[in-house]
C-alpha positions as a printed NumPy array, in Angstrom:
array([[  4.065,  -4.27 ,  -9.055],
       [  0.442,  -3.852, -10.149],
       [ -0.672,  -6.607,  -7.776],
       [  1.012,  -4.895,  -4.824],
       [ -0.594,  -1.623,  -5.872],
       [ -4.02 ,  -3.277,  -5.87 ],
       [ -3.414,  -4.687,  -2.406],
       [ -2.245,  -1.329,  -1.12 ],
       [ -5.442,   0.374,  -2.313],
       [ -7.107,  -1.174,   0.739],
       [ -4.409,   0.032,   3.139],
       [ -7.005,   1.341,   5.592],
       [ -8.565,  -2.105,   5.966],
       [ -5.385,  -4.181,   5.685],
       [ -3.711,  -5.59 ,   8.723],
       [ -0.548,  -3.643,   9.62 ],
       [  1.509,  -6.74 ,   8.813],
       [  0.024,  -6.91 ,   5.313],
       [  0.832,  -3.25 ,   4.654],
       [  4.364,  -3.785,   5.933],
       [  4.825,  -6.774,   3.615],
       [  3.549,  -4.779,   0.629],
       [  5.969,  -1.924,   1.339],
       [  8.817,  -4.397,   1.888],
       [  8.233,  -6.029,  -1.486],
       [  7.946,  -2.626,  -3.161],
       [ 11.243,  -1.664,  -1.526],
       [ 12.959,  -4.832,  -2.783],
       [ 11.711,  -4.351,  -6.321],
       [ 12.349,  -0.595,  -6.501],
       [ 15.56 ,  -0.502,  -4.464],
       [ 17.314,  -3.84 ,  -4.411],
       [ 16.394,  -4.758,  -7.992],
       [ 17.129,  -1.173,  -9.09 ],
       [ 13.708,  -0.677, -10.686],
       [ 12.402,   2.54 ,  -9.047],
       [ 10.364,   3.32 , -12.152],
       [  8.179,   0.324, -11.292],
       [  6.537,   2.539,  -8.661],
       [  5.561,   5.147, -11.259],
       [  2.059,   3.842, -11.833],
       [ -1.035,   5.979, -11.421],
       [ -2.664,   3.466,  -9.084],
       [  0.332,   3.346,  -6.745],
       [  1.011,   7.082,  -6.801],
       [ -2.657,   7.825,  -6.093],
       [ -2.583,   5.522,  -3.071],
       [  0.669,   7.075,  -1.819],
       [ -0.946,  10.516,  -2.03 ],
       [ -4.01 ,   9.243,  -0.17 ],
       [ -1.749,   7.86 ,   2.568],
       [  0.179,  11.138,   2.817],
       [ -2.962,  13.286,   2.851],
       [ -4.906,  11.059,   5.236],
       [ -4.891,  11.036,   8.995],
       [ -5.062,   7.267,   9.317],
       [ -1.844,   5.722,  10.596],
       [ -0.791,   2.702,   8.564],
       [ -0.457,   0.694,  11.758],
       [ -4.14 ,   1.151,  12.58 ],
       [ -6.233,  -1.878,  11.772],
       [ -9.816,  -1.342,  10.695],
       [-12.348,  -4.112,  10.481],
       [-14.86 ,  -4.032,   7.65 ],
       [-18.355,  -4.227,   9.068],
       [-20.808,  -6.497,   7.305],
       [-24.274,  -5.045,   6.944],
       [-26.735,  -7.462,   8.44 ]])
């Protein structure tokens, strides 16, 4: 679950498909595999709070700009 949490930290820059895949895998692990406590990690909870508090829709795709 830690790897998915690390990927989700960049939710603002991830493609919407990537975010959807991350949430799908989290759902399968927490729900289908009956391991909801796997989501109780500081990194994941912090990102969930950032998503809830933010105004950025998860479907919005941002492109990182390289400084030239």
